[in-house]
N, C-alpha and C positions, 0 to 999 in steps of 0.2 A: 444469095442469101445462103448462110451455112445451114445444112439440114441437121437438126439434133437427132442424136440416137434416141431409138424408141425406148423400150422399157429397160434401158441401160442402167441398172442399178448403180453401177460403178461411177457413172457420171450423172448422178441423180439431179432432177430439176425440181423447182420449188412449186409446191402447192399453195404457197401463201403469195407468190408473185414477187417475193422481196429478195434482192440479190445478197448473197453472203459475200464476205471477203475472207482474207486469210486469217481467220481467228480461232479461238479454242476455249476450252473451259478454264476459268480462272482457279478452279478448285483443284488442289493437288493432295488433299488429305484422304484418308481411308474411310470411304463411306460405308463400309460393310461392318463397322463396329456395332455390335448389338448388345453390349454389356458395359455398365458404367460403374465401376467399383472404386475408382479414384477420380481425382478432379480432371474434368474435361473442359478445355476453354473453347468457347464459340466466339468468333469475331467476324466483323465485316464492315461494310460502309452502307449507310442510309442515305438515299438520294431521291430526288423528285424534280418534275419539270419546274423551271423558274416561273415565279408568280403563283405557285400553288402552296407548298409548304417549305419552299427552299428560298435562299436569297436570289434576287432578281439580277442575273448576269446577262448581257446581251449575247444571243447565240452566234456562233461563228457561222461563216459562210458554208453553205452545203450545196450538194447537188441533187436534184430533183429527178427521179426516174419512176416510171410506171406507178405514179401516184404515191410513191413512197420516197423516203430520203435515204440516200446512199452515201456512206462514208468514203472518202476519197482515198484511203490508204488501207485500212484493216477493219475487220468486223468489230463493232462495238455498239453499245447503247449510249447514244449521245444525247444532247440536250437536257442533261440531268445536273443538278446542282446539289451539293452536300446539305444535309439537314443537320444544323448545328444545335446543340443543347437540348436535344429531344430525349425523352425517357423511353428506354427500350424494355418491353416486358416480355418475360418468357412465361408461355401460358400453354394449356391444353385446350383443344377445341373439339367439339362433336362433328358429326358428318355434314351438318349445315353451317359450320364455320363459327358456331356460337361458344364463347369461352365456358370451359368446364372446370370448376374448382378455383382456388386461389391462384394469384400470381406467384409463379415458382422462383423467379429471380428478376432483377432489374439491373440496368445500366444507363448510362447517359452518353450520347454522341459528342465527339469533339468538335472542334471548329472545321475539321475537314470531313465531318460525317462518320468518322470511325467510332466503332464501339467494341466492347468485349466484355463477356460475362462467363461465369462458371456454372456448368450444369450441376444441380444438386445430386447428391448420392442417389443411385438407383434411377436416375431420369435418363433415358436413352434416346439416341437419335430416332425420329419417327415422323411419318407424314402428318400426324396430328399434334406434333410439338411445334409451337409457333413462337417467332419473335414478333413483336408488334410495336409500332409507333402510331400514337393517336394525335392528330393535329386539331385545327380549328374545325369547329361544327362537327365533332366526332369523326372526322375523316380519318381513315385508318389505312396504313399500309402494312402488309405482313409478309412473312416468308416462312417456308417450312424448314425446320431444322433437321435437314437430312445429311448434313456435312458439317464439318468444323469451321468452314468458310461459308457464311451466310449473309449475302447482301440483301438489303431491303430496299424495294423500289417498286414502281408501278408494274414492272415486268414480273416480279415475284408474287405480287397480289394478283395479277392477272392469271398466272398459272394456277395459283391456289383456287381462285374462282372457277376455273374450268374443271378441276377435280370435284369441286363441291357441286356444280351444275350437272355433272354427268353421274352423280350419285356414288362416287367412290367412297369406300370405307377407309377413311384416311389412316386409322391406326393400323390397317392391314397392309398398307402400301409397302412394297419392297424399296428401301431407301436408295438402292443403287439405281432402280428405275427412275426415281424422281431426279437423282442427280444427273443421270444421262439426259433426261428431257431438258433440265436447266441448262445443261452444257450446251446441247444442241441449239437452244434459243440464243445462247451467248454468241453463236457463230452468225447470227443474222445481223446485218447492219440495220439498226433501228435508231431513228431520231424521234424525240418527243419535244422538240423545240417548237414553240408556238402554242403548246397546250395551255389554255387559260385556266383549266381546272383538271382535276384528276380524271373526271369522266370523259373529257375530250381526250386525255391520254389513253384511256381504255378503249375508246372508239378507234384510235389510230392502231393500237395493238391488235384489236379485232380485225381490221382490214389487212393488217400485215402478216400476222402469225396465227390468227385464230384457226384457221382450218389445220394447220400443222400441228398445233398444240392438241386439238380435238383428236386427231389420228393417234398421236402419241398417248394421250390419256386413256383413250379407248383400250389400249392394250395394257398400259400399267395397272389400270384399276381392275382388270379381268384375271381370272384364274387361268392356269395353263390348260391347254386342251389335250386330248388324246390323238397324237399324230399317226397311229397305225391305220386310221380309217381313210387317210388322204394319200398314202403313198401310191407311186406309180408314175407311168409317163403320161404327159399332157401335151396337148396342142393348144394354141392360144391364136386369137385373132383380134385385131384392133383397128379402129377407125378414129382419125384425129382431125380436128379443125386447128388451123393456126393463123395467126395474124402477126405481121412484122412491120415495124416502122424503121425510119433511119434518121431521126432527129431532123435537121434543117435541109436535108438533101432532097426533099420532095419526091421521094420514091418509097413505095411500100409494097407489101406482099400479102396476098391471100393464098392459103395453101391448104393441101390435104395430105395426111400421111396414112398409109396402110401398111400393116405388117402381119405376118403369120410366123409363128415360132413354135420350137419344141423344146419342152423342159422335162425334167425329172424331179420328183419330190421323194425325199428320203426321210424316214422318221428316226431321230436320235434320242427320244425319250424325253419326258418332262416338258412337252410343248415345244421342243426344239426340232426344227425342220431344216434339212439341207435342200436348197433349191439349186438345181444346175441348169443353166441356160445352154442348150445344146447347138441349135441352129436357127437361123432367121431368114426369111425372104421378106423383102420390103419394096415399096413402091412410093414415089413421092412426086407430087404434082403441084406447081405454084403458077400463079399469075402476078407478075411483078411490072410495076411501072409508075408514072406520075398520075395517071388516070386510066379508067378502063379502056377508052379508045386510043390509049397510047401504051398498051401493055403487051407483054410478051409471055409465052408459055415456057416453062422448064419442066422436063419430065425425066425421072431416072428410076431404074430398078436396081435391086441388089440381092445378092444371095451370099451367105457366109455360114461357115462353121465356127462356133464360138467356144463351147466347153469351158464355161466360166461359172463357179460356184458362189452361192450367197448364203449366209445364215438367216433363218427366218424363225418367227415365234408364232405359234397356233394358240389361240385363246379358247376358252370353253364355250364361247358364243360364236365361234366360226369366223374369227378375223385371222388371216394368215397375214403377218406384218413383216415387211422387208425394208430395212433401212439403207439408205445411200448416204454417202459422206459428201461434203463440200469438195468440189473440183474446180480447177481452172483450166481451160484448153486454148492452146495457141495454133493458129493456122495462118501463116503468112501475114497479111496486113490486119487481120481481125483476131480477136480473142474474146472468150466467152466465159462468164462465171456462172457456175451451177450451185446453188445452195444445196444443203442436206434436205433430203426429202423422205417421207415415210410413205411407202405403198401398202395400203391396207386392203388386201383382197378379201372380200365378203363371201363366205361360203353359202351356197344354197343347202339348207339343213340336211345333214347326213348324206352328202353326196360328194363325188369328185367334180364339183362345179363350182367356180369361183369367178366374180366380177370385180373389177376395179375401175374407177374413175379417177384419173390423174388431172389435177389442176396444176399445171407447170409453166414455167417461164424461164427466160434467160435474158441478161443484158449483154449487149455486144459493145466492145471497145476496140479503139485503135491499139496497135501494138508497138513496142519500142525495142530497140537493140540495147541492152543494158551492159554487154561486155565488149562491144565494138568488134564483134567477129563478122559482121555483115549479115547476120541473121537475127530477126526480131523474135525475142524469147519472153516478152511479158506484156500484160496489158498496161495501158496507161490509163488509170482511172480518171484522170482529167479529161480524157477525150473518149467520152460516150458516143457510140455511133448508132445506137438502136436498141429497141426493145423486141423481143420475141415471146409470144405468148401462145400456149398450146393447151388443147383439151382433148383427152383421149379416152374412150370407153373400150375396155379390153375384157375378154372372156377367156378363162382357162379351163379347159375340158379334158378329164382323163380319158385315155384311149382304151378302147377294148382289146382283148388279146386274140379273140377268135370270132369276129363278126361273120354273119352269114345273112343272106337276104331274108330268110324267115323270121329274123329279129325284128325287122322294121316293118310294123303294121300299125293301122290306125290312123287317125286324123291329126294333123299338126297345124298350128297357127304360125303364119310367117309375117315378119316385119322386115322392112328392107330400107336402106337409105343409100342414095347415089349422089355424088357430085361430079359435075362436068365443067371443065374450063376451056376456053379458047381465047384467042386474042380479042379482047373487048367484051367478052361475054362470060358469065358465070351462071350455072344453074344447079339447083339442088332439088332433089325429088324423094319422096317417101311412098311406100306401098304396103298394103296389107292383103293377105288372101289365105285360103285353107288348102292344104294338100292332103290327099288321102293315099297312103302306101298299102300295096296289096299283098306284101310278103313275098313277092317273087322277082324283086329287083325292078318293079315298075311303080308309077305312081300317077294319080290324077291331079292335075294342076287346075285349082279352082279360079273363079272369076276375081280379077284384081281390080282394087280401087286405090286411088292415090292422089297426091297433089304434087305440083311442080312450081317452084318460084324461080325466078331468074332476075339477074341485074344486069343492064346494059347502060351505055352512056346516056341513052334517051330516058332511062328510068327503070323501075321494077316491072316484072311480068309475072303472070299467074296463069296455070291451066290445071283442069282436072284430067286425072289420068285414069284409064281403064284399059284392061287387057282381057280377051275372051279366054274361057277355060280350054284345057287340052287334056285328053285322056291317054292313058297307057305310055307315059313317058319313061324312058329308061334313066336309071341312076346306077353308077358303077362305084362300089364301095370296097376298098381292100380289107382284108382280115383285121388290120389295126385301126380301122375307122376312117381312114383317109379316103376323101370322096374325090375321084378322078374326073368324073364327068356327070352332068345332069341335063336331061332333055336332049341328049345326043351332042352337047357341047362341052368342051373341056371346062373344068371347074376346080377350084381350090377350096376345099372345105372339109368338114370332119363330123363324126357322130360321137356321142359319148358312150361310156361303158355300159350304161343302162338303157340305151337305145331310145331316149326320149328327148333328146336335145341335138340340134345340129346348128353349125355356124359356117358361113362362107365369107372369105375376104379376097376380093378380085379387083384387078386393075389392068388398064391398057392405056397406051398413049404414044405421042411422038412429039416433035418439036412444034406442032401446030395445036395439039389438044391433049387433055389428059382426063381419064374418067377413073374414079374409085368407088367402090361399093361394099357394103356389108350387109349380110343377111343373117338373121336369128329365126330358129324354129323351135318351138316347144310342142310336146304331145299333149293333146287337149282332153279334159275329162268329158265323160258322157253327159253329165249334168252339171249345173252351176255348182261350184264349190262354195263351202261356208268360210266367210272371211271376217265375220263380226269378231272384233277384239284383236285381230292381226295387227301388228306393227311391221311396216316395211321401210327398209332403208331405200331412199330414192337416189338413184344414180341418173342423172339427166345431163344431156349435152345438146345444144341447139345453135343454129345460125340464122339470124335475121338479115335479109337483103332489102334494105329500105330505099326509100326516095332520096335523092342527093347522093347516090352511090354509097349510102351508109352500110357499114358492116356492124352487127352486134352479136357477140359470141356469149352464150349464157351457159352455166353449169352450176350444179348444185355442190354445196359444201358437204363435208363428210356426215355431219350429224343433221342431215335432212330426212324427215320421216313423214310417211302417210300412215296414220292410224285409223283403221276401220272402226267407226262407231256403231254401225249397223250394216246390214247387206247392201245398203244403197247410198250411205253417206260416209265421208272420211274426213279427217283433219290433217292439214298439212302444216307442219312446224319445221323451220329451218331457215337456212340462208343460201343465196345465190350470188356467184360472181357474175358480173356484167362488164365484158371487155369491148369497148367501142372504138371504131375507126370512122371519121368523117371523110369518106372518099378513099381510093386506094392508097394515096399517099398520106393520109392523115396520120396525126399522132395518136398512139394508143392511150386511152383513158380507162382506168379500172375502178369500179364501185362495188359495194356489197349491198345487196338488198335482202333484208331480213323479212320472213314471210310468216304469218299465222292466218290461214284461211281455210275455207271448207271446200270439199269436192263432192259432186254428185256422181255416183257410180251405177252403171248398168252393167250387171254381171252377164256374160254371154254363155256360160257353160261350155257346151261343145262349139260355140260360136264366138263372136268377137265381143270384147269388154270395152266399154267406153267410160273414160273418167273425165268429167267437165269441171274446170276450174274457172269460174266467172271472176273478172276483175272490174275495176271501175271504168277502164277505157277498152276492155276487150276480153276475149275468152281463150283459154289453152284448153286443147282437146288432146287427151291421150288415147289412142285407139290401138288396141292389140288383144293380148291372150294371157290368160293364167294357165299354168299347168296343172296337172292332175291333183296335186296336193295343195294348190294355191300358195306354194312356198316360193314361186318364181312367176313374175309378170313381165312380158316384153311388149313395148308399145313404141308406135310413132308418136311424134309431137307436132302439133299444129298450133300456131297462135294467129289469131285474127282480130284486128282492131274493129270495134263497132262500125258497122255499115261499110267496111273496107274488105278487099281481097286478102287472104292469108299472105304473110310475107316472112314468116318464120317456121322452120322445119328442124326436126331433130329426132333423137331416140331417147327413150327412157326405160329403165330397169328397175323393177321393185323386187327386193328380196326380203322375205320374212326374217325377222330378227327376234332375239329374246332380250334386247336391251331394256 
């Protein structure tokens, strides 16, 4: 199996799990126009799925991948038919999408769905200027007039709804930001064939591009932030789950990725940040085969100097956004397609500390020799050979300049996740405990409690973990915050520039087994912090190892929040991806689960905090710690079906937001 580059912005992966082709924006007009003192013509095409508001035309044959439809040649929105003879109205809308004032202009679509109208004098391109078609039962399709080429379709309506649902001030949107978003969406292969009505079409779009659009809208609707507060050198650490399939070849993979990188952030003013990826160490372990008892281990490590820069945007609510472009990679008999992806790093308030959860995927194809030179140089989109899905949780932490042992004092809460694989066996463990640092380069390691789940050919396993405390353990930390050893053993970790957060990313393995682990620590308050009214963005990733050798990988979408309604209760609102494989060789299935539920919270203060989420068939428990300001929470996750042993473990990070 090809190992995907980690946070490789230049070969970005898809948060929406939908593969992109070689496409681009259909718009080539100047979207920066801000004044209309002469006639400006707006034109485009209106279309909708067959059997909704368009002629019914039998859909063409298409290829199915990852629960989505993939175009065999190039990126396009397929499965749409022209809307003939419909009235197109030009209107203004408020921030809830309701019409304001009279209709400004009208037109009628042709037999091919084309329309054209002229903007009235002193009416300019804007996010709240809309073209609208109304069908039967008051069904409406709308598009924002931010360019002179404006297509009206379920996709344009879907994007507008995302701006509205996220509370954007439509009239304040920068038109070029909206054009950029719409152009990025056009690069996805989307098919709405088979949608019996528009709501089904919108549901398909939510599964396919909902998370991607939410990431983009969160940046477009926000004001620019002050980048002077985040400049500096950063260390990062990431842990990733991965599942691969191989179509009908009856071979699949369960894998873990681990990487630790060095970056620099530079402020260019007006929210523009230059991010430079300097170096990276990585480890990758996978279990591949037709079944667990017929599997083999692959393990590799790498280290490289990179020195590659990327532009980023910082918003006033602490999102550092980095966009990647669509790419296609060829390597021998296999090729991969990586769609555009937006990495939104969420800042812990007023700190040099960021977290990002990446929902990524790729589709693998056979390759062909297009110029008969004996070297395969292109993917064959008719020969899909597999799906590869990844979930990674990464932290970026600004490095100190002159750390000394006396800077590290007080108690810290620790959460830990470890994956271990060997031929025929996979195990996953989580732990929590408290460490006390003495200011002299030593620490006391508190009592550990944890859980371990496993999967063998005979079925799942579970055990409770515990570890006795140890006092006066040494920790060696360099002046730049790099942690070289802990407890007398070599370590790969770092401390932040305010000395209240630490992270470790460690791995070891060979041809027989592979082990990867990630550790997060936050400095604890002396008493329970106040959390009522706080809203937290939830970054969650987990793996379930179930009966029948089932794998279920879960992760939260970008707009998933925990809102504390009191000191003991909270409301969770958002959506989660669920990626399932039945057996190691099973085909990947992807679904989205929308959640509105309550959580019971027990604040630990200087101790452990527990968040319990009860469901109809089981209970999710988040066990971990809030930091001193309750702006950051780190937790292990355990899911347990009623009257059964736990069979799902993971990590969750809560970051206070001003959304």
